[in-house]
N, C-alpha and C positions, 0 to 999 in steps of 0.2 A: 210523631209519625211523619208529619209533613216535612220536617227538616231532614229526616233520614231518607226520604224519597227523592229529594232534590238532587243529591249527588248522583243517584242512579239515573235520573232523567238526563242530567248533563252528560254522563258517560254514554248513554244510549245515543244522544244526539251527535256527540263527537265521533263515535265509531259507527254511526248508522250507514254511511256510504260504503264502507268496506264489509259490513256484515249483512247487508240486505240480501235476501234470497234472489237467485238469478239462475239463468240457464246457460251461462257461458261468459267469456270475457267481453269487454266492450270493444268496439272497433278501434278506439284510440289505444287501448292496451295492446291489441294485436299488432297494430302498426308500430308502436314504440318499441316493442320487443323484437321486431324483425332485425335480423343480422347480428343478434346477440347470442352468445353461446350459453343458453340457459339449460343446465343439466344435460349437456351434450346434444341438445336439439337446436341446431342453428338453422332457422328457416329463412327463406327469402320472401319478400313481399313484391308482387308484380301487379301493377295496375294494367288491367286488360283493356286493350283497344282492338280494333279490327285487325291490325297487323299481327298482334300477338296470337290471335286465333288462327291466322293463316300460317304463321311460323310453326305452331304446334301441329297443325294438320299436314304440313309439308314433310315432316319427318316420318319416314315409313314406319308402320307399326311393327313392334317386335313380338312375334308369336312365340309361345312357349312350346317347344317340342317340334318334332318333324317325323314324317313317315317315310321320307325318301330312302333311308337306309334299310327299310323293311320291305322294299320291293322284291318280288319273286319272279324268276325267269323260267321256272320249271313248267312243263306243259300240263295243261289241265284236261286235254282231250284223250287221255290214256286210260286203259283198263286197270282196275285194282281189285283187290279181294272183296267179294260181295257184289260186284257189278254183274249186270246181265248183258250177254252178247246175243244179238239176233243174227242168225246165219241162214243164207239161202244158197243152195248148191245147184248149179246148172250142169247137166251131164249130156253132151251131144250124142254119145253112143246109146244112152239109155240102158246100159247093162245092169245097173243097180237100181236106179230110181225111175227108169222110163217105162212106157207102155207101148205096145205095138200098134202102129198105124197100118191098118189092113190095106188101104189104097196104095200107099207108097212103099210099104215094107221098110220104113225107116223108124228107128227107135230114138226118142228123145226123152229126157227126164229132168224134172225140177223138184227139189226137195227143200221146203222151208222148215227148218228145224224149230222146235220150241226154244224160248230164250234159254241160253246156256249160262249158268251162274258160275263165276270164277270162284273156285274153292280156295281153301287156306294155303294150298301149295302154289296157287297162281295159275292153275290149269283149268281147262274145260274138256268135257268128254264129247267127242264128235263121232257119230256112227262111221264105222269102217276106218276111221283115222286114229281112234284111241284118244289118249290124253295129250292135249296140245297146250304148251305153255304160252299164255297170252298176257301175263301180268306185266304192266309197264308199256304195253304196245298200244298204238292207235288202232282204230277199227280197220283201216286198210292193211296195216301190218299184221293184224290178227287174221284177216282173210288170206293173206299170202302164206302165213304159217299153216293154216288149215289146208290150203291148196297143196302145199308141199307135203303134208302128211298123207294126203289122199293119192298122191302119185303112185302108180303101180297097182292101185286098187280100183280106181275110176279112170276111165279114158278121158284125158284132157278136161279135167273138171274146171269149172269157172265158179268162183266163190265171191259172194257179196256179203258184207257184214256191216253192221252198225251197232252202236252202243244203245241198248234199249233202256237200261237203268244204270245210273252212274253215282251211287251213294258214296263211293270212296272219294270222289272229287267234289266234296261239299265242305262248307264251313258253317260255323254257328254264329248267328247274329243275335245279340242280346242288348238290353238297355232300353233307351227311349226311342224305340221304333214301334210302328203300329202293329206289325206282325212278326214278333221275334220267333226264332226257330232256326232250322237248318235250311241252307240255301245251296243249290247246286251251282258249280262253276262250269263255264263253257268258254270257248275261245273268244266269244264276243261279250261275255258278261263276267269278267274275271277281275274287275277293278272295284275299289271300295264303294264308289258312288253307285255302281251297278247293283251290288248286293243290298245297299241301303234302300235304293229305289224298289228293288224286288221285295223287300220287307215292308213296303208300304210307306217308306219315308219317315223322317223324324217326327216326333210328337211335340217337340219344343223348338223355339227359335234356334237357328243354326249358331248364332252368336253365343249361346249358353251351353253348347254341347262340345264335348271332347271325344275324339275318336281314338279308341285304344285297340291295337292289334296285338294279340298275344300269340306267339309262335314258339312252342317249346318252352324254354326258360327265359325267353326274351319278350319284352313288351315295348311297342313303339306307340307314341301318343302325339296327337296334334289337334288343334281346334278344327271343328268342322268347316268353319269359314275359310281356313287355309286350304283344306282339302278341296273345297268346291271352287276355289279361285286360282290355285296354282296347279298346273297340270302335273308337275313332277311329284306332287304329294298324293295324287290319285293313283296310287301304286297298284300293281297286280298282286293278287293274293295267291296263296298256296293251299293245297288241300290240308284240312285239319286246323286251319287258322280260326281264331275266335275274335270276332269283331264286337266291341262293346261300346255303345254310345252312352257316356255318363253325363249327367246334368250338373253343370257348374254355373249357377246363375250369376249374372253381373248385377251388382247392387250398389246403390249409393245411399247415404244417410243424410237426413236433414235435421238441423237443430236450430234453436233460437226463435226469433219472432216470425215464425211461419204458421200457416194455417193448421198444419198437422205435423208434429215432430214424429218422424217415422223412418223406417228402412224400406226402400222401394226397389222393386225389380226394374231394371232398365228396359226390358222388353226387346222387341225386334228392331234391328237397325240402330243408327246413331241416335244419341239423345243430347239435345242442346240444353243449356242452362235455363232458358225460358221454359222449355218443356218440363224440366225437372222441378222448377218452382211451381208450375201449374199442377203437377201431381201432388204437391204438398198443399194445394189450395192457396198458393200465392203468399205474399208477405202479409203480415198482420198490419192492417191499416192504422191501428191504434198505437202501435208501439215500435214497428220496425224502422230501422235507419235505412231508408231506400238509397242513400248515397253510398252505402257500404254493404255489398253482398259478397261474401267470401266463399272460396272453394279451397279446402285444404286437401293437398295431394302429395303423395310420394311420386315425384315426377321422374321419368326416364332420364338418365344422365345425358343422353344424346340430345334430348329436348332442352334440358337445362343449359347445355353448351350452346345450342342454337339461340337461346334467349340471352346469352351473355352472363349467366349466373355463375358465381364462384363458390357457392356453398359446397361443402364436402358431402358426397353421397353417403347414405346409410345403406345397410344391406337391402332395404326395401326401395331405395331410390333417394332422390334429392328432395328434402322437405320444402315445399313451395306453398305460399298462400296467394291465390289469385283474387284480386279485388275488382269488382265491377260497380260502376256508378249508374244506378237506375233512376237517378233524379233528373237526368237529361234524356232527351228524345233518342239520341244515338245510342244510349245505353242498351236499349232493347235490341237494336241491330247487333251490337257487340255481343250481348248475351245469347242471341240466336245463332251467332257464329262460333261461340265457345262450346266445345263438346265435352260433356261429362264422361269421365272414365270410371271403370269399376273401382269400388272402394273409396270414391271421393266422399268428402264430408262438406255438404253445403250448409253454411252458417250465416244467419241473418242476425247481427247484433241489434240490440235495442237502441233507439235514439236517445240523445241526451235529455230531451224533454220527457221521454218515458221514464228514464232513470230518475229524473228529478221528481216526477209525479209519484213514482213508487216510494221515493225517500220521504216526501211529505205525507203520504198515506201512512208510512211507517211511524213518522213523528206523531201524527194525529192519533194513531192507535196507542202509542206509548203515553201521550198526555192524557188520553181518555182513561187509560188504566189507572194512572196516578190520581186523576181527579176522582174516579170512583172509589179508590182506596182511601183517599183523604176524607171524602164525605162519609164513608162508612166508619172511619176511625173517629171522626168528630161526633157522629151520632152515638157511638159507643161511649165516648168520653162524657157526653151529656147525660 
């Protein structure tokens, strides 16, 4: 039995280094494979210093989508079907609406009509004027139309009108806002940020929200951060539009010798590498190789070009592994200047000493098993 176990022990010791359980490649392996076309994944290795962080931040961000093409120029202060028009008629002669003043024998009259609702044909019924078409007219234009209809029936009538209720000029606000529902448009609240603010504002960080404007069969989309920073993206809306704020969280993933292997939300505002490591409870002090902290990223081609990289881009971007050395004091300044991007993978490989310790623990466990089996076998023989 002892003789049969010895070859197994030797085989385990020889192959131990490559068969040890682990949570990812070693830092040396990642560095050695950089620049090699391994199964069509040719990534670049970039040692991060303060200049690299500044070069990446200097390249303008590329936002997905735009609302500029969805801007509307149609007026929103016009009457539509279902709206209510408030009308007041002033009649100097008082022939129809007036009362006699006994002291001066002069008749004057004023008639404030109840709100007139625009029917399906786009008209309102006005006493002595009949049906007056007002659909698509502003309040002053509707007043002129009513005045024209009263001519010959009322002596020199003066008409004042305003829109009392305007449900036709409304939009629907949905998604991650505090008060979703219908919102009315007016001449000074007809832009996207106006209606979002009227709905109570967003419930999540602006960096994690996408604004979708649906108009008929078309949909226009852009990040809320773009809409709030670029005036040309804060477009005017049109009656019947649907505004939907959808939640698309920015996340990064942490693996390796860190305090907590996890997927983390980036939260509000920019996130540096030091802050990302803090969210994972930092590096494992017993096993992490603090000289090599890596960030795996599909980088934007324009950033790769600014860094002088020649790797061919994939559909998702240029594969780049950024490496930061936290064994030196300036490494923390560098890490604090290096910003994490959505879908980044932060990886802390284990140190050589930790790998060696794991190997010897593995060897010890194997030899202990062989010793126990040998003793058991000897006792059985005896």
